[in-house]
N, C-alpha and C positions, 0 to 999 in steps of 0.2 A: 540738635543738628539743624543748621540753617543752610540747606542746599541751595535754595533759591537765591540767596544773597551772593553766594560764590559764583553761581552761573551768571548773574547780572554783572558782577565784577569782571569776570573773564570776558564777557561780551563787550563791556564798555572799554576794557583795556585794548581791545582790538578795533574799537570804534565802529562796531556793527550795530545796526538797528534791530529792533524786535522783528520787524517785517522780514528783513533779510535772513536772520537766523531761523525764524519760524519756517520760511519758505524752503530753505536748505534742509531743515530737519523733517519736513513733511508734516508739520503741525500748524494749527492756527496761531495767529499772533496773540489772540486773547488767551489761549491755553498757555503759551509761553509766558505771558504776563502773569498769569495765575501761579505758574511754577516759581517765577522769580519773586513773587510776593508771598510765597509759602501758603497759598490758598489751596493749591492742588499739588500732588506729588507725581512725578513722571514714573512710568514703568522703566525697567532696566534698559529695554530697547530704545525707548524714547530718550532717556538720558544719554545713551551712547550716540544717538542721532544728533542731539543738541550739541554735545561735545565735539563731534566730527564737524558739524556746521560751523562752530566757533573756531575750531582748530586747536583744541586743547585736549589733554589726556583725562579720561574719565577717572582714573585712579587718583590723579592729582586733585581733581575737583572734590572727590569724596574725602580725601585726606584733609584738605583745607576746611571743609565743612565740619569734620570731626574735631579739628584742632582749634576752632574759633574760640576766642576768649569769651567766657560767660560772665566775667566780672572785670571791672576796670577801676583802677585806683589812681587818683591824682594827689600827690603829696603836697602839703602846705608850702614847703620850700620851693616847689616847682611853680607855684602861683606867685609867691612873694618875690622870687628872683626872676620873674618872667621878662624876657627880652621883648619889648613892645616895638613894633615897626613904626615907620614914619607916619602911618595913618593914625597912630595914637591909641589903638586898641588891639587887644589880642584875645583870642578865644582858645580855651583849653577844653576841647571836646572830649567826652568820655568814651565815645565809640566812633570807629571809622564809618564813612557814609554807607558802605555796604551792610553794616550791622544795624543801621537805624531804620526801623520800619514804622513803628507807631509813635515813637517819642524821640525827641532830640534833646540834648542837654549839654551845657558847657559852663565853665567858669569864665566870666568876662572880666578882663582887666582893662580899665579905661583911664588914660592919662588925663590930667586937668585940661579942660577946654575942648576935649575931643568927644565925638559922637559915634555911635554905632547904629546903623540903619536896621530896619526890619528885614526879615528873611525875604528873599525874592521868590516870586511865583508860589507863595503859600497862601491859600485861602481857606476860610472856615476852619481855622485851627485855634487852639488856645495856648496861652503863654503864662508862665509864672516867673516873676523876677523877685529875688530876695537880696537885699543889699547886705553884704557881709562886712564891708569895710568902707568907710567914707560916706558919701552921699551922691545921689544921682537924680537927674530930672527926666521924667518920662513925658514926652509929648505924645499925646494920643488924641487923634482927630483935632478938636479945637481946645482940648484941655492940656494944661501943664501941671504935672503932679510931682511935688518934691518928695523924694524918698531918702530917709536917713538910715544909718546903720541899724539893722534889725527890722526895718520896714519891708513889707511884702506886698505885691500886687498881682492880681490874676486878671487877664483881659483876653478878648478875642482879637486875633491878628487883623490888622488893617494896613496892608502894604501901601506904601506911599504916604500914609497918614500917621506914622509913628516913628519915633527914634528915641534913643536913650543917650543923654548927654551928661558928662561929668562937669558940672559948673563950679566945683570946689577947687581948692589949690593943692590937693593931694590926690594921689592915685586912688581910684575906687575899684572895689572888687565885688562882684555879684554872682550869685548862682542863678542861672537861667534854664528853664525847662519849657519845651514847646511840643505840641502834638504835630503829627505830620498830616 
């Protein structure tokens, strides 16, 4: 059960800050953050106060937490038939944002000549990239690394100093995994 992720989702749906919800619920901002990150669990009274502060039903929050998917499958046809927008790349993430705590992952679909930038506001994290189809070029700091089908690379995230480009003439597909 991932109660914290559901609370965060409900709070963000209502565009409320940690500070506002914590104040209304009568708890510290730090404690609410710990609850949302599943470091700490609220008592029943505290959970009711948080839900009241957010303006959502406690029963609905618990039901959503109980019914969260514990497994996610992406079928091959959904990758091969992907509709790629004008930016030239698409990501097929395995889990929604509220379910990503320690790790993020996606299948990247990149059209010829297009690039995908590094994740924003992520520091001190690690990434793994495995080329499943085609070839990609990873620009990392001052280095340019060519990756062909089957090649893999592990690296520390460098926002603003890295990007992945499809320099080939065919669509490239890669599996990407990164820590949060």
